[in-house]
N, C-alpha and C positions, 0 to 999 in steps of 0.2 A: 504493500500500500504506500509506504513512504517513498519507495523507488519511483512509483508512478507519479506521485506528487512532485518529486524532484525533477523528473523528466518533463512534466508539463510546465513547471516553473522555468526550466532551462529553455524550452521552446518559446515560452512567452517572452522571456528576456531577449533572446536573439531576434525574434520577430519584431519586437518594439524597436530595438536598435536599428534593424534594417528599415523599418517604417520611417524612422527619423532620417536615414540616409536618402531615402527616396522623396521625402516630403520637403526638406529644406534645400531647394534647388539653387537659390541665389545668395543665401546668407554665407558669410565668411567670418573667420576669426582673424583679427589683426594682431599678429605677433611680430611686427616688423615686416612680415610677409603676409599676404592674404591667403590663408588656408581655408578652403571651403568646408562647410559643415559636413557635406557628403563624404569628402575625403577623410575627415576626422572620424566619422562614424564607420567608414569602411575599415579604418585602422583599429577602431574599438572592437569590431567583429573579429578581426585577426588576433588582437591582443587577448580577447576573452577566450578564444580557442587555444591560444598558447598556454594560458593559465590552466585550462582544463587538461591540456597535454602534460604539463608539469605535474599536475595532481595525480593523474592516472594515464600515463603515456601509452599510446598505441603507435608504435614506431612505423609500422607498415602504412597505416591510415595517414599519419602525419607526413611521412615522406612522400606518399603518393600525391596528396593535396598540394604540398609545397612545390614539388617538382612540376606538377601540371601547371600551376600558376606561373612558375618561372618560364616554362616553355611557351606558354600562351603569350607571355609578355616579351618575347624575343624582339618584336618590332621596336619596342622602347630601347632595347640595347642597340639595335641597328641605327636608329635615328641619333642616339647619343654618340656612338663611335664614329659614324660618318661625319657628324657635325664637328666633333673634336678634330678630326682630320682636316676638314675644310678650314676651321678656324686656325689650326696650326700652319697650314699652307699659306693662308692669307695674313697671318700674324695680326689678328684683330685684337681690340682692347678687351680687357677682362670684363668690362661692363656688358659687352655684346655676348660673351660666353655665359655670364650669369643670367642674363635676360633669356637666352635660348634654353638653358637647362631648367630654369625655374618654370618656363611654360610647359615643359614635359614632366617635371617631377613634383611640382607644387599644385598646378591647376588640374591637369588631366593625366595623372600618373596611373596608367593602366595596371601596373603591378599591384598597387594598393587595392584596387577593386577586384583583381583576380585573386589576391590573397583573402579578401573578404568573402568571395565566392567559395574559395577553398576551405575557409573556416566553417561555413555552413555545412559543407559536405563532410568535413572531418567529424563534426559533432553529430550530425543527423543522417549521414549517408545520402542516398538518393532522395530522401524526403526533403533534404535541404533545397532541392529544386523547387518544390511546391511551397515551402515556407517562404522562399524568396518571392515567388509569385504573389502569395498572400500579402506580403509586405508592400509590394508595388500597388496592388489593388486597394489596400487600405489607404495608402497615401493618396492615390489618384481619386478615390471616392470621397475622401475628406475634402479635397480641393473642389470637386464637383458639388458636393453638398453645400460648401460655402457659397458657391455661385448661385445655387438654387435658393438658399436662405436669403440672399440679397435681392433676387429677382422674381422668385415664385416658381413653384414646380410646373404649373401649367405653361408658363411662358417658356421655360427651359425645354420641356417636352415638345412644344410646338416648333421651336427653332431647331431642335434635334432632328425631328421628322423631316423638316424642310431641308436641312443639311444633307441628310441621307438620300432623300428622294431626288434632289437636284445634283447629286454627286459633287457636293461642295460648290455648286454654281452660285448658290445663295447662302451666305454665312451671316447670321444675325449678330447683333452687338452682344447678346447674352452668351450664346454658344461659343463665341470667339474667346471668351474668358476661360473656357474649359479646354482650350487647345494647349495642352501640356505636351509639347513636342517631344521632349526627351523621353517621357514615360510612354508616349504613344509608340515610339520606335522600340522601346524595351518590350512592350506588349506585342508588337509585331513579330519579334523574334520568338516569343512564347507561343503565339498563334501558329507559327510554322512548326514548331516542335510538337505542339499538341495535335495539330491536324495531320502531321506526318506519322505520329504514334498515338492514335486514338485509344481510349480505354473505356471499358464498360463499367463505369463507376459514377455514382451520383455526384460525388465531390468533383470529379473531372468535369462533368457537364455544368455544374454551378460555376466553377472557375473559368470554364470556356465562355459561358454566357456573360459573366462579369467582365472578362477580358475584352470580348467583342464590344460591349457597351462602352467601356472606357476608351478603347481604341477608336471607335466610330465617333465618339464625342470630340476627338482631336481631328479626325478625318484627314490624315496625310495621304494624298493620292499617290505619291511616289512610293510610300510604304506598301500600299495596296498592290501596286504593280510588282514591287519586289517580292511580296508574299506569293503572288500568283506565279511568278517565274520560278522562285525557289521551290515551291511545291510541285510544279510541273516536272522539274529535274529530279526532285526527290522521289516522286511516285514512279517516274520512268526508271530510275536507277534501282529502286526497291523491287520493281517488277522484274528487272533483268537479274538482280541478285538472287531471286527465288530459284532461278534455273541455272545460273552460272555466276558464282561470286567472283571468280577471277576476272571475268569479262566486265562485271560491274566495277570492280576495283580499277581496272585499266581505263575504263571510261571516266571515272572520277579524276584520274591523273591527266587524261587527255583534255577534259573540260577545264581543269585547273590551269594547265599550260596555255590553253586557248584564251582564258580570261586574262592571264598575265600579258600575253601578246596584244590583246585588245586594249588593255589599259595603257600599254606603251603607245599604241596607235592613237588612243584617245587624246594624248598630249599633242601628237603630230597634227591631228585634226583641228585642235584649238589653235595651234600655231599657224596653220594654213588659213585661218579666218573662215572656217566652214560655218561657224555660228553667225557670222556676219551675212553670209549667203542665205542662211535660213531666215534671218530677220528680213532681208530684202525680198525673200519669197513670200513674206506675209506670216511667217511662223513666229509667235511670241516667245522670246527666250528670257523673259522676265528681267531684262536689263543686264544680262550676262555679257552681251557684246561690249558694252561700255566698260565693264569691270575687266574683261579679258584684254581690251585695248590698253587700259591703264597699267596693267602689270606686264604687258608684252616686253617692255624694255629690260625686265629683270632676268630673262632666260633665253636660251637658244636650244632648239631641238637638235642636239649634236652630242656625240660621245665626248667631245672636248669640254662640254659644259660641266664645271665642277660642282656648282651649287653655292648656296650662301649660308647654310647652317640653319638648323631648326629654329623657328620663331622669327626668322627674318621678315617674311612677307607680312605676318600679322603686325609686326612693329611698324613696317612701312605704311600699311593701310591705316593704322590707328594714329600715326604721328605726322606723317608728311603728305599723305594723299587725301584729296577731298573727293571721294567717290561715293560717299554716303553709306558704306558698309564697313564692317570690322573684319570681314573675311571674304574670300572669293567664292564662297559657297560651292566649292569644288575641292574636296580633300586631295584628289590626285594631282591636280595642277599645283596646289599648295605644297605638297611634298616634293614634287618635281623641282619647283623653284628653290625650295629649301635644301634638298639633298643632292641635286644634280642628276645627271643622266644615269650613272652607274649606281649611285646611292639609292635612287628611286627604284631601280630594278631589284637591288638587294632587298630593299624594304618590301616590295611587292612579294618577293619569294618568301620572306619571313612571315608575312601576313597571311599568305595563302598556302603554298606548298608545304612549308615546314609544319604548320598546324595540322594540316590534313594527314601528312605522313605520320606525325606523332600520335595524334588521337585515333588514327586508324591502324595503329601498329598491331602486331600479333594477329593479323588477319581479320581484324574487326571492321568488316565492310560497312556494317550499319553505322558505326561511329564515324567512319570516313565520309559516308553520304551525308550524315547530319552536319558534320563540320563543314563540308563543301556548301551545302545549301544555306547554312547560316552565314558563311563568308560571302556567298553570292548575294544574299539579302543586304549585307553590310555594304558591299560594293555598289549595288544599285542605288541605295538611299544616299550614299556618299558622293555619287557622281553629280548630284545637283544640290548638295547641301554640305555643311561642315559636320556631318554626323560623327566622324571619328573623333571629334573633340568632345563628344558626349561620354563622359567616363562611366555613367551608369549603364549605358548600352554595352560598353566593353565588358563591364562586370557581368551583365546578363549573358552575353555570348560566351564568356568564360565559364559561367555556371553550367550552361547547357552542353558545351563541348566537353568539359571536365566531368560533369555529373552523369551523363548518359550511361557510361560504363564504369563508373567510379568503383563500385563494389567488386566487380570482376578484376579491375586493375589492382585493387588492394590485395586481393587473394593472390594474384600473380606476383606482386611485389613481395609479399610475405613468404611465399614459397621460394622465391629467388634469394631472399635475404637470410632466411632461417631454415629452409628445407622442409617446412611444414606450414600448415594453416591453422591458426588458433581457432578455438571453438566459437568465440565471439564473431570472428570474421567469416567462418565457414557456414554460419546459419543463412539459409535461403531468405532473401528479402521478400517481405510481404508485397502483394500486388496492390494493396491499399495505398492511396496517395498520402494519407496522414496517419 
């Protein structure tokens, strides 16, 4: 009885901390540096799991969670090492180096959020995936309830229906207050995971319905397109894997390499002013032509282009340029300008191929497919937005890639480290979500 109470108290504590991480999107702590609340709460999740590990260590679980988080965060290492090389070659001031590193390690440190995801998995196993989703939904629903309290339920529902029916063609003044973009992208990733791996569980259907409601309240059309494309490839690869896992695995690798080539070509297309041609043809590019023209002087599409170092373009846009935006709303162009031709390619490989090979290791084709479609989702939403700067989304993607086969990975790690599997880790996981 006491153990059950302690387990529930532990779950309550971790969910509340996660809710805070997802709720406080803009607040920060001023300690000379501006540390966001969400960053602090991600570290609290990690620190709390470390304390539990010290009290009652499970080396295989801890090692698996920590290693997974580090591998997932290799793109952060790439941007840091490439930037240090650029700064060394160009002998820049220490202020430039500090500014670039702080943008990666203070504001949007993906390692912190991957460690936060790893903490939930260490403590709760695969149930951590669902506790994390519950935290997102609680935070998002609290925000929506606040909007409803200020404007009335009937008015909110009316504008919500209009938003959905017109496919965001008409967005009311009330519903726009519920457009929590970062949480919408997080829920988009969960919708992909849940629809790819449906369950016959009442809790699953409740979480799916709430996720759809919150996601539609923000109604990000690019996320909807990304979900549709990701699920198309997910279902196709899953179908092929039923008959031939080796073929499915090879196709994942082929599609991943194709994506890398397309993303290199995407920069070439931008440099060749294709967006300007689209604008002249009457296609609305939402002002991106003006932005791309403004930053054109900062890069060349050439193997000789070294780059400027991480954080360079953001600083230029916010300090010296009067283009009305704080980012180019295109994570790939931003990374190309910051990291250079070769640095950009290495970064692409670390973000795509490295993650898929690692999480799909030991012949885990299902995990390779899940990693691929989640990366595909991230790529699509980042092609027209600065979504990779959303640390909560990086944490959600880490949670889903790490968590899908976490228990199996723990058993494999324990067998490798100690030659046997402990009773606690050998127990078959319940199909129940909670």
